[in-house]
C-alpha positions in Angstrom: 42.4 34.5 -16.3 43.9 31.1 -17.0 44.1 29.4 -20.4 44.5 25.6 -20.9 48.0 24.4 -21.5 47.1 23.3 -25.0 45.6 26.7 -25.9 47.1 27.9 -29.2 48.0 31.5 -29.4 48.3 33.4 -32.6 49.0 37.0 -33.6 49.6 39.1 -36.7 50.5 42.7 -37.6 50.1 44.7 -40.7 52.9 46.8 -42.2 51.2 50.1 -41.2 51.2 48.9 -37.6 54.8 48.2 -37.2 57.0 50.1 -39.7 57.1 53.2 -37.6 57.1 56.8 -38.6 59.2 58.5 -41.3 60.1 61.2 -38.8 61.0 58.9 -35.9 63.0 56.0 -37.2 64.0 56.5 -40.8 61.0 54.9 -42.7 60.2 56.6 -46.0 57.1 58.6 -46.5 54.0 56.7 -47.5 50.4 57.5 -48.3 49.3 57.4 -44.7 51.9 60.1 -43.9 50.6 62.3 -46.6 46.9 61.6 -46.1 46.5 60.4 -42.5 42.8 60.9 -42.4 42.1 59.2 -45.7 40.2 60.6 -48.6 37.7 63.3 -47.6 38.4 62.9 -43.9 37.2 59.3 -43.8 38.2 57.3 -40.6 41.5 55.5 -40.8 43.4 53.0 -38.6 45.5 55.8 -37.1 44.1 55.5 -33.5 44.9 51.8 -33.4 48.0 51.4 -35.5 50.6 53.0 -33.3 52.9 50.1 -32.5 56.0 52.4 -32.3 54.5 54.0 -29.2 52.5 51.1 -27.8 55.0 48.2 -27.9 55.8 48.4 -24.2 52.0 48.4 -23.3 51.3 45.5 -25.6 54.2 43.5 -24.1 53.0 44.2 -20.6 49.5 43.0 -21.5 50.9 39.8 -23.0 53.0 39.2 -19.9 49.9 39.8 -17.7 48.4 36.8 -19.6 51.5 34.8 -18.9 52.7 35.1 -22.5 56.3 35.9 -23.7 56.6 38.3 -26.6 58.9 37.9 -29.6 59.2 40.8 -32.0 60.3 38.4 -34.8 57.3 36.1 -34.5 
């Protein structure tokens, strides 16, 4: 797939996507660590917010589209 040269790319992340896990990289415990399935078992973002494990896959997908990645924005 080719994009026009003047195509403007954008991206964003939320804190719960990129802060990592308290037991993997030193982040403190937060509400998602205590109640990962929300209140009364309601669905949460857990299946999609796993940047700690998915960074390499995300970078490869961006590269396949011809994009460079920059962790600092």
